[in-house]
C-alpha positions in Angstrom: 79.0 93.7 101.1 82.3 95.5 100.5 81.9 98.4 98.0 83.9 98.2 94.7 86.9 100.5 94.4 86.3 103.6 92.4 87.5 103.6 88.8 90.0 106.2 87.7 87.3 108.3 86.0 85.0 108.1 89.1 87.9 109.1 91.4 89.0 111.9 89.1 85.5 113.3 89.0 85.2 113.2 92.8 88.5 115.0 93.6 89.7 117.2 90.8 90.0 120.9 91.9 89.3 119.9 95.5 91.2 119.8 98.8 90.5 116.6 100.8 91.2 116.5 104.5 92.0 112.9 105.5 91.5 111.4 108.9 92.7 108.0 110.3 91.3 106.4 113.5 89.4 109.6 114.3 92.4 112.0 114.1 93.5 114.3 111.3 96.2 112.6 109.1 96.8 114.9 106.2 95.5 117.2 103.5 95.6 116.7 99.7 94.8 119.0 96.8 93.9 117.3 93.5 94.8 119.4 90.5 93.7 118.9 86.9 95.9 116.5 84.9 96.1 114.0 87.8 98.6 116.2 89.7 98.5 116.2 93.4 99.9 118.1 96.4 100.0 116.3 99.8 101.0 117.3 103.4 100.8 115.2 106.5 99.0 117.1 109.3 101.4 119.9 110.3 104.0 118.8 107.6 105.5 120.2 104.5 104.0 119.8 101.1 104.9 117.2 98.5 103.9 117.3 94.9 103.4 114.5 92.5 100.9 112.7 90.3 98.4 109.9 90.6 97.7 107.0 88.2 95.9 103.7 88.3 97.4 100.2 88.6 94.6 97.6 88.4 91.9 98.7 90.9 94.5 100.8 92.8 94.8 104.6 92.8 98.6 105.1 93.1 100.5 108.2 94.1 104.1 109.0 93.0 105.6 112.1 94.5 108.4 114.1 92.9 110.9 113.2 95.5 110.2 109.5 95.7 110.7 106.5 93.4 108.2 104.2 95.1 104.5 104.7 94.4 101.9 104.2 97.1 98.6 102.6 96.0 95.2 102.8 97.6 91.9 101.1 97.1 89.4 104.0 97.2 85.7 103.6 97.6 82.8 106.1 98.1 80.9 105.5 101.3 77.9 107.3 102.7 80.1 109.9 104.5 82.6 110.3 101.6 85.8 108.7 100.3 87.6 105.9 102.1 91.1 104.9 101.1 92.6 101.5 102.1 96.3 101.0 101.7 96.6 98.3 99.0 99.8 96.9 100.5 98.4 96.7 104.0 94.6 96.3 103.9 94.4 95.7 107.7 95.8 99.1 108.5 93.0 101.6 109.4 91.8 103.4 106.3 92.0 107.1 105.5 88.5 108.6 105.8 87.5 111.8 104.0 86.7 114.4 106.7 86.1 117.4 104.5 86.3 118.1 100.8 86.4 121.7 99.8 88.0 124.2 97.4 90.3 125.9 99.9 94.1 125.8 99.1 96.5 123.5 101.0 98.2 125.2 103.9 101.8 123.8 104.3 103.8 123.9 107.4 107.5 123.3 107.9 110.7 125.3 107.7 110.5 128.6 105.8 106.7 128.6 105.6 
């Protein structure tokens, strides 16, 4: 049985004021800080930070970053090891798996950092 996606309230309760380290296919993918007010900071592994906001669209948790006009939506569920995010537009792509959820700040790489 496939778990039901988290509701906005469930997702918000699980991530607000946390840093989530996401893995895909057994390798680090990126890091995300979930701020109050549904604001978010994201960085691919070794990349620069992007800021934006998240919102819901049907069962999807969607992210719109300040430098983009196209939101990206995920179906997020809570498994025994933590959160799992499946890309709504490409459900056959390997999902993001929560590796660690903690309160440490996001460390951003890139030029000038």
